[in-house]
Backbone bond lengths (Angstrom), bond angles and torsions (degrees), N, CA, C in turn:
res aa  C-N    CA-C-N  psi(-1)  N-CA   C-N-CA  omega(-1)  CA-C   N-CA-C  phi
1 M - - - 1.457 - - 1.526 110.96 -
2 L 1.344 118.34 -51.37 1.459 120.38 -177.48 1.523 112.24 -65.84
3 A 1.320 117.38 -30.40 1.468 120.15 179.62 1.521 110.92 -61.00
4 Q 1.326 117.99 -30.77 1.457 121.02 179.18 1.518 112.24 -66.29
5 L 1.323 117.53 -22.26 1.455 120.26 -179.09 1.516 111.74 -67.98
6 D 1.343 117.55 -23.42 1.466 121.16 177.61 1.524 111.89 -61.32
7 E 1.309 116.66 -17.37 1.456 121.42 -178.38 1.526 112.67 -74.06
8 H 1.314 117.85 -12.57 1.476 120.81 -177.28 1.523 109.91 -99.01
9 E 1.321 116.72 132.32 1.463 121.11 -175.66 1.526 114.49 -66.91
10 N 1.315 117.83 -18.02 1.463 120.56 -178.04 1.520 113.28 -106.27
11 I 1.333 116.80 14.31 1.459 120.93 177.73 1.525 108.52 -119.68
12 V 1.320 116.40 120.49 1.459 121.66 -178.42 1.527 110.02 -80.89
13 T 1.325 116.07 145.15 1.456 121.90 178.64 1.528 110.51 -70.36
14 V 1.325 116.63 127.85 1.464 122.07 176.86 1.522 107.60 -102.27
15 F 1.336 116.06 125.18 1.457 121.44 -179.15 1.523 112.85 -92.45
16 D 1.317 116.69 -37.55 1.461 120.01 -176.58 1.522 108.93 -163.60
17 R 1.326 114.88 161.76 1.460 120.56 174.71 1.512 106.76 -158.40
18 D 1.340 115.02 151.84 1.459 119.63 -177.52 1.517 108.36 -169.53
19 T 1.311 115.34 -175.32 1.460 122.43 173.21 1.521 107.16 -126.53
20 T 1.321 116.04 128.53 1.457 121.79 178.78 1.523 108.39 -125.55
21 N 1.322 116.25 123.01 1.469 121.40 -178.58 1.528 111.92 51.92
22 G 1.318 116.26 39.92 1.458 121.27 178.30 1.520 115.04 79.39
23 V 1.332 117.75 2.61 1.463 121.49 -179.61 1.525 109.08 -108.37
24 M 1.326 116.13 122.56 1.463 120.16 177.49 1.523 109.58 -77.48
25 W 1.348 116.55 138.91 1.459 120.68 177.61 1.514 109.79 -138.03
26 I 1.316 115.05 160.33 1.455 121.54 179.66 1.525 107.98 -141.37
27 A 1.326 116.72 135.33 1.462 122.37 176.46 1.513 107.96 -108.73
28 M 1.324 116.33 121.91 1.459 120.35 -177.55 1.521 110.61 -136.85
29 R 1.310 114.97 167.44 1.460 121.39 179.61 1.528 109.29 -60.87
30 Y 1.331 115.82 139.36 1.462 120.99 178.17 1.531 109.11 -73.86
31 I 1.306 115.47 132.60 1.457 122.04 176.19 1.521 107.22 -120.70
32 A 1.314 116.76 116.78 1.471 120.85 179.10 1.526 109.73 -67.59
33 G 1.315 116.04 143.61 1.457 120.15 177.78 1.510 111.23 136.97
34 V 1.304 115.91 -165.20 1.462 122.83 -178.00 1.522 108.47 -101.40
35 D 1.335 116.53 135.43 1.461 119.12 -179.86 1.527 110.91 -81.43
36 C 1.313 115.04 171.48 1.460 121.80 -176.28 1.527 111.99 -60.60
37 D 1.333 117.19 -42.29 1.463 121.04 -178.70 1.532 110.99 -59.52
38 K 1.316 117.15 -46.76 1.471 120.27 179.35 1.518 111.51 -66.61
39 T 1.315 116.52 -37.48 1.466 120.39 179.52 1.520 110.65 -62.51
40 V 1.325 116.44 -47.49 1.468 120.81 -177.91 1.528 110.83 -71.05
41 S 1.343 117.56 -37.19 1.462 121.44 -179.34 1.527 112.48 -67.76
42 A 1.319 117.04 -21.52 1.466 121.24 -178.07 1.525 112.74 -73.26
43 G 1.317 117.19 -10.59 1.454 120.25 179.38 1.517 110.73 126.45
44 P 1.312 115.74 179.95 1.462 120.22 -176.56 1.530 112.01 -60.36
45 L 1.318 115.33 142.20 1.461 121.07 174.59 1.519 108.84 -85.59
46 S 1.311 115.93 151.62 1.465 118.37 173.22 1.523 107.55 -67.62
47 P 1.310 117.65 151.36 1.463 119.39 178.96 1.531 112.38 -55.49
48 D 1.326 117.72 -40.33 1.464 120.58 179.99 1.525 111.82 -62.13
49 R 1.339 116.98 -42.71 1.469 119.94 179.93 1.521 110.87 -68.16
50 A 1.329 117.19 -41.97 1.469 120.81 179.03 1.526 110.81 -60.76
51 V 1.322 117.33 -44.56 1.464 121.52 179.48 1.526 110.32 -64.28
52 R 1.335 117.90 -40.60 1.467 121.49 179.51 1.536 110.77 -62.73
53 I 1.338 116.45 -43.59 1.467 120.63 179.36 1.523 110.42 -64.01
54 I 1.319 116.95 -47.03 1.465 121.04 -179.89 1.526 110.74 -61.59
55 A 1.325 116.87 -42.31 1.469 120.41 179.26 1.525 111.17 -64.60
56 D 1.334 117.35 -40.40 1.472 120.68 178.43 1.523 111.53 -64.45
57 V 1.331 117.03 -42.40 1.464 120.94 178.49 1.523 110.14 -65.38
58 A 1.316 117.37 -44.58 1.465 120.79 179.46 1.526 110.97 -61.68
59 D 1.328 117.07 -39.90 1.459 121.14 178.51 1.524 111.10 -63.98
60 A 1.330 116.48 -42.37 1.469 120.85 178.54 1.525 110.82 -65.35
61 L 1.326 118.02 -42.87 1.465 121.17 178.14 1.524 111.62 -63.02
62 E 1.315 116.72 -41.90 1.463 120.55 179.00 1.530 110.01 -63.26
63 F 1.324 117.34 -40.98 1.460 122.53 177.72 1.526 110.17 -61.76
64 A 1.329 117.19 -46.19 1.460 121.48 179.51 1.531 110.97 -63.14
65 H 1.311 117.03 -44.35 1.464 120.68 179.79 1.524 110.97 -63.27
66 R 1.336 116.68 -38.72 1.466 120.97 177.87 1.532 111.35 -62.71
67 H 1.346 116.02 -26.10 1.463 121.12 179.37 1.531 112.35 -98.83
68 G 1.340 116.93 16.78 1.458 121.61 172.47 1.511 116.11 84.24
69 V 1.335 118.17 11.53 1.466 120.81 179.38 1.521 108.56 -97.06
70 V 1.335 115.76 127.79 1.458 121.91 179.63 1.517 108.67 -122.33
71 H 1.320 117.91 135.86 1.461 122.55 178.53 1.518 110.58 -79.58
72 L 1.305 116.15 137.22 1.460 122.09 170.57 1.519 107.66 -127.92
73 V 1.299 116.78 132.71 1.456 121.20 178.34 1.519 107.42 -106.71
74 E 1.331 115.87 121.21 1.464 120.42 177.86 1.517 108.87 -94.20
75 R 1.307 115.39 138.17 1.468 119.37 177.82 1.491 109.39 -123.95
């Protein structure tokens, strides 16, 4: 099931994940570019860029859900 997610351009390949000494970690394919934190910290996004990012994320989530993957947030 998860292997099918590699077919979507906005979903990064996850190789492994675990918890070590109480810290959750995830190993994924390296993607060159600027991460979300740096993008947001640089100042306001243009409306067009913000909408494009939101649409890309929504498309990726819909693709994952269609393939049986559901997000769970642990607190």
